[in-house]
C-alpha positions as a LaTeX table, in Angstrom:
\begin{tabular}{lrrr}
\hline
Residue & $x$ (\AA) & $y$ (\AA) & $z$ (\AA) \\
\hline
Met1 & $-83.24$ & 80.86 & $-10.40$ \\
Phe2 & $-79.85$ & 81.44 & $-12.04$ \\
Thr3 & $-77.60$ & 78.53 & $-13.00$ \\
Phe4 & $-74.45$ & 77.75 & $-14.96$ \\
Glu5 & $-75.89$ & 74.39 & $-16.00$ \\
Lys6 & $-76.61$ & 74.42 & $-19.74$ \\
Gln7 & $-80.28$ & 74.59 & $-20.68$ \\
Asp8 & $-82.17$ & 74.09 & $-23.94$ \\
Lys9 & $-82.19$ & 77.83 & $-24.68$ \\
Asn10 & $-79.77$ & 80.70 & $-25.11$ \\
Pro11 & $-77.93$ & 82.09 & $-22.07$ \\
Leu12 & $-79.53$ & 85.14 & $-20.50$ \\
Phe13 & $-76.09$ & 86.72 & $-20.00$ \\
Tyr14 & $-72.51$ & 85.79 & $-19.11$ \\
Ile15 & $-70.42$ & 86.10 & $-15.96$ \\
Asp16 & $-66.95$ & 86.61 & $-17.36$ \\
Glu17 & $-67.02$ & 83.87 & $-20.03$ \\
Arg18 & $-69.47$ & 81.52 & $-18.30$ \\
Ala19 & $-73.00$ & 81.37 & $-19.68$ \\
Val20 & $-75.83$ & 81.97 & $-17.19$ \\
Tyr21 & $-79.26$ & 80.38 & $-17.69$ \\
Thr22 & $-82.57$ & 80.63 & $-15.83$ \\
Leu23 & $-84.91$ & 78.00 & $-14.45$ \\
Phe24 & $-88.44$ & 78.29 & $-13.06$ \\
Lys25 & $-87.63$ & 76.02 & $-10.14$ \\
Lys26 & $-85.36$ & 75.94 & $-7.13$ \\
Asp27 & $-82.55$ & 73.42 & $-7.16$ \\
Glu28 & $-79.89$ & 73.81 & $-4.51$ \\
Lys29 & $-77.48$ & 71.55 & $-6.42$ \\
Ile30 & $-77.22$ & 73.70 & $-9.56$ \\
Arg31 & $-77.95$ & 77.25 & $-8.41$ \\
Ile32 & $-75.11$ & 79.74 & $-8.68$ \\
Pro33 & $-73.52$ & 80.12 & $-5.22$ \\
Pro34 & $-73.05$ & 83.62 & $-3.78$ \\
Phe35 & $-70.07$ & 85.53 & $-5.15$ \\
Arg36 & $-70.25$ & 88.08 & $-2.36$ \\
Asn37 & $-68.89$ & 87.33 & 1.11 \\
Thr38 & $-71.91$ & 86.93 & 3.40 \\
Gly39 & $-70.13$ & 88.21 & 6.48 \\
Lys40 & $-69.07$ & 91.41 & 4.72 \\
Tyr41 & $-72.62$ & 91.97 & 3.46 \\
Leu42 & $-74.07$ & 91.62 & 6.98 \\
Asp43 & $-71.56$ & 94.25 & 8.13 \\
Ser44 & $-72.38$ & 96.65 & 5.30 \\
Gly45 & $-74.47$ & 99.77 & 5.23 \\
Gln46 & $-76.48$ & 98.18 & 2.40 \\
Phe47 & $-77.70$ & 95.49 & 4.81 \\
Leu48 & $-78.79$ & 98.11 & 7.34 \\
Glu49 & $-80.49$ & 100.25 & 4.68 \\
Arg50 & $-82.33$ & 97.38 & 2.99 \\
Tyr51 & $-83.91$ & 96.18 & 6.23 \\
Thr52 & $-84.10$ & 99.56 & 8.02 \\
Leu53 & $-81.84$ & 98.57 & 10.92 \\
Ser54 & $-79.76$ & 100.54 & 13.40 \\
Arg55 & $-76.12$ & 99.54 & 13.85 \\
Ser56 & $-76.83$ & 97.75 & 17.11 \\
Glu57 & $-79.77$ & 95.87 & 15.54 \\
Gly58 & $-77.54$ & 94.93 & 12.62 \\
Lys59 & $-74.89$ & 93.44 & 14.92 \\
Thr60 & $-77.49$ & 91.44 & 16.87 \\
Leu61 & $-79.15$ & 90.12 & 13.72 \\
Lys62 & $-75.82$ & 89.27 & 12.06 \\
Lys63 & $-74.94$ & 87.03 & 15.01 \\
Ala64 & $-78.42$ & 85.48 & 15.02 \\
Leu65 & $-78.43$ & 84.83 & 11.26 \\
Gln66 & $-74.96$ & 83.28 & 11.22 \\
Ser67 & $-75.81$ & 80.98 & 14.14 \\
Asp68 & $-79.42$ & 80.49 & 13.00 \\
Ile69 & $-80.58$ & 81.13 & 16.57 \\
Val70 & $-83.69$ & 83.28 & 16.98 \\
Pro71 & $-82.90$ & 86.36 & 19.10 \\
Glu72 & $-84.85$ & 86.68 & 22.34 \\
Ser73 & $-85.87$ & 90.27 & 21.74 \\
Asn74 & $-88.20$ & 92.48 & 19.74 \\
Leu75 & $-86.05$ & 91.61 & 16.68 \\
Lys76 & $-87.62$ & 88.16 & 16.40 \\
Gly77 & $-90.03$ & 89.25 & 13.66 \\
Lys78 & $-87.26$ & 90.97 & 11.68 \\
Phe79 & $-85.06$ & 87.89 & 12.07 \\
Tyr80 & $-87.64$ & 85.63 & 10.41 \\
His81 & $-88.34$ & 88.19 & 7.67 \\
Ile82 & $-84.65$ & 88.76 & 6.88 \\
Arg83 & $-83.76$ & 85.07 & 6.95 \\
Arg84 & $-86.61$ & 84.25 & 4.59 \\
Asp85 & $-85.65$ & 87.12 & 2.29 \\
Leu86 & $-81.95$ & 86.18 & 2.27 \\
Asn87 & $-82.79$ & 82.56 & 1.45 \\
Gln88 & $-85.04$ & 83.72 & $-1.40$ \\
Arg89 & $-82.31$ & 85.99 & $-2.74$ \\
Leu90 & $-79.97$ & 83.01 & $-3.10$ \\
Tyr91 & $-82.16$ & 81.98 & $-6.05$ \\
Thr92 & $-83.17$ & 85.37 & $-7.43$ \\
Glu93 & $-80.01$ & 87.50 & $-7.23$ \\
Ile94 & $-76.42$ & 87.55 & $-8.41$ \\
Asp95 & $-74.32$ & 90.10 & $-6.58$ \\
Leu96 & $-70.79$ & 90.69 & $-7.88$ \\
Arg97 & $-70.14$ & 93.92 & $-5.99$ \\
Gly98 & $-66.73$ & 93.82 & $-4.35$ \\
Thr99 & $-65.46$ & 91.15 & $-6.78$ \\
Asp100 & $-63.55$ & 91.19 & $-10.09$ \\
His101 & $-66.36$ & 89.35 & $-11.92$ \\
Val102 & $-68.46$ & 91.13 & $-14.55$ \\
Ile103 & $-71.84$ & 90.46 & $-16.21$ \\
Thr104 & $-72.02$ & 90.94 & $-19.99$ \\
Trp105 & $-74.51$ & 90.25 & $-22.78$ \\
Lys106 & $-73.52$ & 88.56 & $-26.05$ \\
Tyr107 & $-75.12$ & 87.78 & $-29.40$ \\
Pro108 & $-76.26$ & 84.17 & $-29.92$ \\
Glu109 & $-73.46$ & 81.83 & $-31.03$ \\
Asn110 & $-75.47$ & 80.58 & $-34.03$ \\
Ile111 & $-75.00$ & 83.35 & $-36.63$ \\
Lys112 & $-78.20$ & 82.36 & $-38.46$ \\
Glu113 & $-80.25$ & 82.65 & $-35.30$ \\
Trp114 & $-82.50$ & 85.67 & $-34.74$ \\
Pro115 & $-80.39$ & 88.33 & $-32.95$ \\
Glu116 & $-83.43$ & 89.67 & $-31.10$ \\
Thr117 & $-84.79$ & 93.18 & $-30.52$ \\
Thr118 & $-83.41$ & 95.88 & $-28.24$ \\
Ile119 & $-84.07$ & 99.50 & $-27.36$ \\
Leu120 & $-81.46$ & 101.60 & $-25.55$ \\
Ile121 & $-82.59$ & 104.84 & $-23.93$ \\
Gly122 & $-80.44$ & 107.46 & $-22.27$ \\
Ser123 & $-79.30$ & 111.06 & $-22.40$ \\
Ser124 & $-76.32$ & 112.15 & $-24.49$ \\
Ala125 & $-72.87$ & 110.82 & $-23.56$ \\
Val126 & $-74.10$ & 108.10 & $-21.16$ \\
Gly127 & $-72.57$ & 105.31 & $-23.28$ \\
Lys128 & $-75.40$ & 104.05 & $-25.50$ \\
Thr129 & $-73.39$ & 103.82 & $-28.72$ \\
His130 & $-70.32$ & 102.56 & $-26.86$ \\
Leu131 & $-72.28$ & 99.64 & $-25.41$ \\
Val132 & $-73.81$ & 98.70 & $-28.77$ \\
Ile133 & $-70.45$ & 98.89 & $-30.53$ \\
Ser134 & $-68.67$ & 96.83 & $-27.87$ \\
Glu135 & $-71.25$ & 94.04 & $-28.31$ \\
Ile136 & $-70.86$ & 94.19 & $-32.09$ \\
Glu137 & $-67.07$ & 94.05 & $-31.80$ \\
Glu138 & $-67.29$ & 90.96 & $-29.59$ \\
Ala139 & $-69.46$ & 89.25 & $-32.22$ \\
Leu140 & $-67.16$ & 90.26 & $-35.10$ \\
Lys141 & $-64.08$ & 88.90 & $-33.32$ \\
Arg142 & $-65.53$ & 85.40 & $-33.53$ \\
Lys143 & $-64.55$ & 83.00 & $-36.30$ \\
Lys144 & $-68.13$ & 82.88 & $-37.60$ \\
Lys145 & $-69.60$ & 86.35 & $-38.03$ \\
Arg146 & $-73.08$ & 87.77 & $-38.48$ \\
Arg147 & $-73.97$ & 90.85 & $-40.54$ \\
Phe148 & $-74.57$ & 94.29 & $-39.01$ \\
Val149 & $-76.07$ & 97.39 & $-40.66$ \\
Tyr150 & $-75.68$ & 100.62 & $-38.70$ \\
Val151 & $-78.00$ & 103.49 & $-39.70$ \\
Thr152 & $-77.13$ & 106.90 & $-38.28$ \\
Pro153 & $-76.72$ & 110.57 & $-39.19$ \\
Glu154 & $-73.45$ & 110.50 & $-37.19$ \\
Leu155 & $-71.65$ & 107.99 & $-39.41$ \\
Gln156 & $-68.96$ & 110.42 & $-40.61$ \\
Val157 & $-68.31$ & 112.09 & $-37.25$ \\
Asp158 & $-68.39$ & 109.20 & $-34.78$ \\
Thr159 & $-64.80$ & 107.98 & $-34.41$ \\
Thr160 & $-65.86$ & 104.62 & $-32.93$ \\
Leu161 & $-67.96$ & 103.84 & $-35.99$ \\
Lys162 & $-65.14$ & 104.88 & $-38.32$ \\
Lys163 & $-62.87$ & 102.29 & $-36.72$ \\
Leu164 & $-65.39$ & 99.55 & $-37.49$ \\
Leu165 & $-65.99$ & 100.79 & $-41.03$ \\
Asn166 & $-62.28$ & 100.92 & $-41.82$ \\
Lys167 & $-61.28$ & 97.55 & $-40.39$ \\
Lys168 & $-60.52$ & 95.46 & $-43.47$ \\
Gly169 & $-61.48$ & 92.11 & $-42.02$ \\
Trp170 & $-64.90$ & 93.38 & $-40.99$ \\
Met171 & $-65.98$ & 95.40 & $-44.03$ \\
Lys172 & $-68.03$ & 92.50 & $-45.36$ \\
Trp173 & $-69.89$ & 92.20 & $-42.08$ \\
Phe174 & $-70.35$ & 95.79 & $-40.92$ \\
Thr175 & $-72.15$ & 98.27 & $-43.17$ \\
Gly176 & $-72.76$ & 101.91 & $-42.32$ \\
Val177 & $-75.74$ & 103.79 & $-43.74$ \\
Asp178 & $-75.33$ & 107.57 & $-43.55$ \\
Val179 & $-78.70$ & 109.33 & $-43.14$ \\
Ser180 & $-77.32$ & 112.80 & $-42.37$ \\
Asp181 & $-78.41$ & 115.99 & $-44.14$ \\
Gln182 & $-75.07$ & 116.04 & $-45.97$ \\
Ala183 & $-75.60$ & 112.49 & $-47.22$ \\
Phe184 & $-79.00$ & 113.52 & $-48.57$ \\
Asp185 & $-77.47$ & 116.51 & $-50.39$ \\
Asp186 & $-74.72$ & 114.27 & $-51.81$ \\
Ser187 & $-77.28$ & 111.74 & $-53.04$ \\
Glu188 & $-78.78$ & 114.31 & $-55.43$ \\
Arg189 & $-82.19$ & 112.72 & $-54.94$ \\
Gly190 & $-85.19$ & 114.97 & $-55.46$ \\
Ser191 & $-86.92$ & 114.15 & $-52.18$ \\
Ala192 & $-86.45$ & 112.29 & $-48.89$ \\
Glu193 & $-88.95$ & 109.70 & $-50.09$ \\
Glu194 & $-86.93$ & 109.01 & $-53.24$ \\
Trp195 & $-83.71$ & 108.81 & $-51.22$ \\
Trp196 & $-85.31$ & 106.35 & $-48.82$ \\
Arg197 & $-86.86$ & 104.21 & $-51.56$ \\
Asp198 & $-83.87$ & 104.02 & $-53.89$ \\
Asp199 & $-80.80$ & 104.22 & $-51.65$ \\
Ile200 & $-81.59$ & 103.27 & $-48.05$ \\
Leu201 & $-84.44$ & 100.75 & $-48.00$ \\
Pro202 & $-82.75$ & 98.33 & $-50.46$ \\
Val203 & $-79.79$ & 97.98 & $-48.07$ \\
Leu204 & $-82.10$ & 97.13 & $-45.16$ \\
Leu205 & $-84.08$ & 94.59 & $-47.18$ \\
Asp206 & $-81.06$ & 92.82 & $-48.67$ \\
Leu207 & $-80.08$ & 90.96 & $-45.50$ \\
Glu208 & $-79.70$ & 87.29 & $-44.70$ \\
Pro209 & $-81.15$ & 85.57 & $-41.59$ \\
Gly210 & $-79.18$ & 86.44 & $-38.47$ \\
Ala211 & $-78.42$ & 90.02 & $-39.51$ \\
Lys212 & $-78.87$ & 92.93 & $-37.10$ \\
Ile213 & $-80.01$ & 96.47 & $-37.97$ \\
Ile214 & $-79.13$ & 99.33 & $-35.62$ \\
Leu215 & $-81.00$ & 102.65 & $-35.82$ \\
Asp216 & $-79.05$ & 105.34 & $-33.97$ \\
Asp217 & $-80.46$ & 108.88 & $-33.62$ \\
Ala218 & $-82.97$ & 108.09 & $-36.37$ \\
Pro219 & $-85.34$ & 110.96 & $-35.38$ \\
Asp220 & $-82.63$ & 113.43 & $-36.50$ \\
Ser221 & $-82.65$ & 112.25 & $-40.12$ \\
Lys222 & $-84.59$ & 113.64 & $-43.08$ \\
Val223 & $-86.00$ & 110.14 & $-43.56$ \\
His224 & $-87.11$ & 109.86 & $-39.92$ \\
Lys225 & $-90.74$ & 109.11 & $-40.73$ \\
Tyr226 & $-89.74$ & 106.21 & $-43.00$ \\
Leu227 & $-87.27$ & 104.87 & $-40.45$ \\
Gln228 & $-89.97$ & 105.05 & $-37.78$ \\
Lys229 & $-92.41$ & 103.01 & $-39.89$ \\
Phe230 & $-89.65$ & 100.53 & $-40.69$ \\
Leu231 & $-88.75$ & 100.19 & $-37.01$ \\
Ile232 & $-92.34$ & 99.59 & $-35.90$ \\
Lys233 & $-92.87$ & 97.02 & $-38.65$ \\
Tyr234 & $-89.65$ & 95.13 & $-37.99$ \\
Leu235 & $-90.21$ & 95.05 & $-34.24$ \\
Arg236 & $-93.29$ & 92.98 & $-35.04$ \\
Thr237 & $-92.22$ & 91.03 & $-38.13$ \\
Gly238 & $-88.41$ & 90.94 & $-38.20$ \\
Arg239 & $-88.38$ & 87.77 & $-36.14$ \\
His240 & $-90.11$ & 85.87 & $-38.95$ \\
Lys241 & $-87.20$ & 86.76 & $-41.23$ \\
Lys242 & $-84.68$ & 86.25 & $-38.40$ \\
Ile243 & $-83.61$ & 89.89 & $-38.74$ \\
Gly244 & $-82.96$ & 91.68 & $-35.46$ \\
Ile245 & $-83.27$ & 95.40 & $-34.82$ \\
Thr246 & $-81.87$ & 97.78 & $-32.21$ \\
Ser247 & $-83.21$ & 101.28 & $-31.61$ \\
Ile248 & $-81.15$ & 103.91 & $-29.76$ \\
Gln249 & $-83.24$ & 106.72 & $-28.27$ \\
His250 & $-82.88$ & 109.66 & $-25.87$ \\
Asn251 & $-86.20$ & 109.69 & $-24.00$ \\
Val252 & $-88.14$ & 107.02 & $-22.11$ \\
Arg253 & $-91.32$ & 108.83 & $-23.16$ \\
Gly254 & $-90.41$ & 109.02 & $-26.84$ \\
Gly255 & $-93.88$ & 108.71 & $-28.40$ \\
Lys256 & $-94.08$ & 106.34 & $-31.36$ \\
Trp257 & $-90.31$ & 105.82 & $-31.24$ \\
Thr258 & $-90.63$ & 104.00 & $-27.91$ \\
Ser259 & $-94.28$ & 102.97 & $-27.40$ \\
Gln260 & $-94.17$ & 100.07 & $-29.88$ \\
Ser261 & $-90.71$ & 99.13 & $-28.67$ \\
Phe262 & $-91.83$ & 98.65 & $-25.07$ \\
Ser263 & $-94.56$ & 96.26 & $-26.14$ \\
Ser264 & $-92.36$ & 94.30 & $-28.56$ \\
Val265 & $-88.67$ & 94.31 & $-27.70$ \\
Lys266 & $-86.98$ & 91.55 & $-25.77$ \\
Trp267 & $-84.36$ & 93.84 & $-24.23$ \\
Val268 & $-84.64$ & 97.36 & $-22.80$ \\
Val269 & $-81.41$ & 99.07 & $-21.75$ \\
Leu270 & $-81.55$ & 102.15 & $-19.52$ \\
Phe271 & $-78.67$ & 104.27 & $-18.22$ \\
Pro272 & $-79.22$ & 105.23 & $-14.57$ \\
Arg273 & $-76.14$ & 107.47 & $-14.36$ \\
Gly274 & $-77.65$ & 109.89 & $-16.84$ \\
Ser275 & $-80.55$ & 112.28 & $-16.41$ \\
Gly276 & $-84.14$ & 111.10 & $-16.01$ \\
Lys277 & $-83.76$ & 108.71 & $-13.06$ \\
Gly278 & $-87.29$ & 109.56 & $-11.93$ \\
Lys279 & $-88.67$ & 108.51 & $-15.30$ \\
Gln280 & $-86.76$ & 105.23 & $-15.07$ \\
Val281 & $-88.25$ & 104.55 & $-11.64$ \\
Glu282 & $-91.74$ & 105.25 & $-12.99$ \\
Trp283 & $-91.08$ & 103.05 & $-16.03$ \\
Leu284 & $-90.09$ & 100.10 & $-13.81$ \\
Tyr285 & $-93.19$ & 100.73 & $-11.69$ \\
Glu286 & $-95.66$ & 101.09 & $-14.57$ \\
Thr287 & $-94.22$ & 98.56 & $-17.03$ \\
Leu288 & $-92.81$ & 95.81 & $-14.83$ \\
Gly289 & $-95.01$ & 96.29 & $-11.78$ \\
Val290 & $-92.04$ & 96.90 & $-9.49$ \\
Gly291 & $-92.95$ & 98.87 & $-6.38$ \\
Arg292 & $-91.62$ & 102.44 & $-6.41$ \\
Lys293 & $-89.40$ & 101.86 & $-3.39$ \\
Lys294 & $-87.82$ & 98.78 & $-4.93$ \\
Ala295 & $-87.55$ & 100.56 & $-8.29$ \\
Arg296 & $-85.61$ & 103.41 & $-6.67$ \\
Ile297 & $-83.30$ & 100.90 & $-4.98$ \\
Leu298 & $-82.68$ & 99.14 & $-8.29$ \\
Val299 & $-81.93$ & 102.36 & $-10.17$ \\
Asp300 & $-79.52$ & 103.38 & $-7.40$ \\
Ile301 & $-77.77$ & 99.98 & $-7.38$ \\
Phe302 & $-77.26$ & 99.93 & $-11.14$ \\
Gly303 & $-76.18$ & 103.56 & $-11.17$ \\
Glu304 & $-73.56$ & 102.88 & $-8.50$ \\
Thr305 & $-72.21$ & 99.67 & $-10.07$ \\
Gly306 & $-72.14$ & 100.44 & $-13.79$ \\
Arg307 & $-73.47$ & 102.59 & $-16.60$ \\
Ser308 & $-76.29$ & 100.36 & $-17.84$ \\
Met309 & $-79.36$ & 98.56 & $-16.54$ \\
Thr310 & $-80.65$ & 95.88 & $-18.92$ \\
Ile311 & $-84.19$ & 94.54 & $-18.62$ \\
His312 & $-85.08$ & 91.16 & $-20.09$ \\
Gln313 & $-88.78$ & 91.86 & $-20.74$ \\
Trp314 & $-89.80$ & 88.38 & $-21.79$ \\
Ser315 & $-90.38$ & 85.70 & $-19.20$ \\
Pro316 & $-88.58$ & 85.56 & $-16.84$ \\
Thr317 & $-88.31$ & 89.28 & $-16.18$ \\
Val318 & $-84.74$ & 89.88 & $-15.10$ \\
Val319 & $-82.83$ & 93.14 & $-14.62$ \\
Phe320 & $-79.04$ & 93.12 & $-14.76$ \\
Gly321 & $-75.99$ & 95.33 & $-15.00$ \\
Pro322 & $-72.23$ & 94.75 & $-14.89$ \\
Lys323 & $-72.26$ & 93.79 & $-11.19$ \\
Tyr324 & $-75.80$ & 92.79 & $-10.23$ \\
Ala325 & $-78.74$ & 90.76 & $-11.53$ \\
Val326 & $-82.19$ & 90.11 & $-10.06$ \\
Trp327 & $-85.53$ & 88.53 & $-10.95$ \\
Val328 & $-88.38$ & 91.02 & $-10.59$ \\
\hline
\end{tabular}
């Protein structure tokens, strides 16, 4: 279940500024109460769609559920099913739709702590880089800061990155590594291997515990094969050095760029407003074991309520976006 009560582990995410934790038990006293008005939900089209009800059936069941009186009709079976499901959802869902509250993810407060592993996958212009940068900015606004190294061929053309690079107070903490074709030409190195070995790899290896490496559009670089090997290695071993790594990709089925990530990363972030919704449904079905019908519902919910859908792959498996979170 979800709770605001502090646990002996990092928060899973935050609602506004309040940390949210998970527990593998039900406890009515410390569970997070519903944010959404129950009466409004029972009147909504979402209620009718979820339980395949007509409008008249919805009205009858709303009255029965609110009074907890079993209807004397053929809806008796649906009443018991819906009541049981709604009670279960009190412990497995957070629904902020129709409220001003927002779910966000943040880096661990301890700057020496491992900043974990993440892969973000989505088509162009869905907000991948924007999300990563907003999380970095939140971390750099704190009094105690962790180190970030951003590797991308778009370093000189992405205006958001330029703002971070040029902010005087953050220069010590945010380093950009340009892996564009122009950067290779300017390096005057004889080969991509030499450029990688002498100019790029030393920056990635010279990091203290708690640092985070971000690889953005790495397949487009001349050193892509070296970045790929580095990514695969650090997904497995970076935790031992307390170095985190984030990979930003375009395709769910991205070959070696994504296969190792899915078996190693703690966080997977998909973007259901972009293209490839069918692939996202299949990924939820094949990787998390979510039924296809439920997977379609989840993709639709997250697409309607925000840009991103974040999956916490490690136990417990939780999917969340800006307005909704659920155990799966």
